[in-house]
Structures are given as structure tokens and as C-alpha cells.
Wavefront OBJ file of the C-alpha trace (Angstrom):
o trace
v -2.059 0.318 -11.403
v -1.140 2.444 -14.381
v 0.388 5.828 -13.576
v 1.876 4.720 -10.250
v 5.167 3.255 -9.100
v 6.723 2.031 -5.894
v 8.081 4.692 -3.591
v 11.792 5.170 -4.462
v 12.796 5.121 -0.759
v 13.791 1.447 -0.463
v 14.130 1.522 3.336
v 10.584 2.862 3.613
v 9.257 0.343 1.074
v 10.858 -2.518 3.018
v 9.190 -1.326 6.253
v 5.786 -1.175 4.577
v 6.261 -4.576 2.902
v 7.215 -6.061 6.289
v 4.033 -4.555 7.732
v 1.969 -6.073 4.920
v 3.559 -9.475 5.615
v 2.862 -9.196 9.364
v -0.790 -8.401 8.628
v -1.155 -11.345 6.222
v -1.342 -9.217 3.086
v -3.441 -6.393 4.517
v -2.524 -2.720 4.496
v -0.418 -1.938 7.583
v -2.004 1.524 7.814
v -5.484 0.122 8.450
v -6.861 -0.844 11.843
v -9.377 -3.309 10.397
v -8.296 -6.260 8.257
v -10.972 -7.293 5.768
v -11.324 -7.908 2.036
v -11.128 -4.183 1.307
v -7.742 -3.777 3.013
v -5.785 -6.412 1.087
v -2.796 -4.668 -0.488
v -3.287 -2.910 -2.796
v -6.363 -1.809 -0.877
v -9.715 -0.944 -2.423
v -9.235 2.755 -1.669
v -6.073 2.839 -3.764
v -7.688 0.859 -6.565
v -10.743 3.127 -6.690
v -9.335 6.557 -5.822
v -5.616 6.232 -6.552
v -4.680 7.264 -3.008
v -2.230 5.000 -1.178
v -2.307 6.067 2.472
v 0.944 4.165 3.157
v 2.705 5.943 0.304
v 3.930 2.549 -0.922
v 2.595 3.459 -4.358
v 3.120 7.004 -5.577
v 2.078 8.751 -8.792
v 4.572 8.853 -11.631
v 5.645 12.467 -12.142
l 1 2 3 4 5 6 7 8 9 10 11 12 13 14 15 16 17 18 19 20 21 22 23 24 25 26 27 28 29 30 31 32 33 34 35 36 37 38 39 40 41 42 43 44 45 46 47 48 49 50 51 52 53 54 55 56 57 58 59
């Protein structure tokens, strides 16, 4: 998504990516796994808010 980048904390990013892999591509911050929680989740796509902080706004 334009205007966003990966979090610069590589240790944190690796933890989140591992969580995404464990949940078969779904956001690790979500309790429910459905079409709307595939990473990047619908909430991030529509509102620009990544609850996991995997994607952060470019300053």
C-alpha cells in the first residue's frame, strides 16, 4: 500500500511474519481467520491501520 513501509524493527517483523505463517497467511492479531483477515487484512487495506504494526506509515 502506498505511503506505508515495513516496521524497521526486524526482530519484531520476523515475529509477526512467523505468526502469519503459523496462521496460514492470516493476521496473527486476529482471533477469527476468514477472508477479511488474510495479511494484509481488509482493515489495513480500507483504513490504513495495521493492528500488528507490521506496516507503518512513512514519515
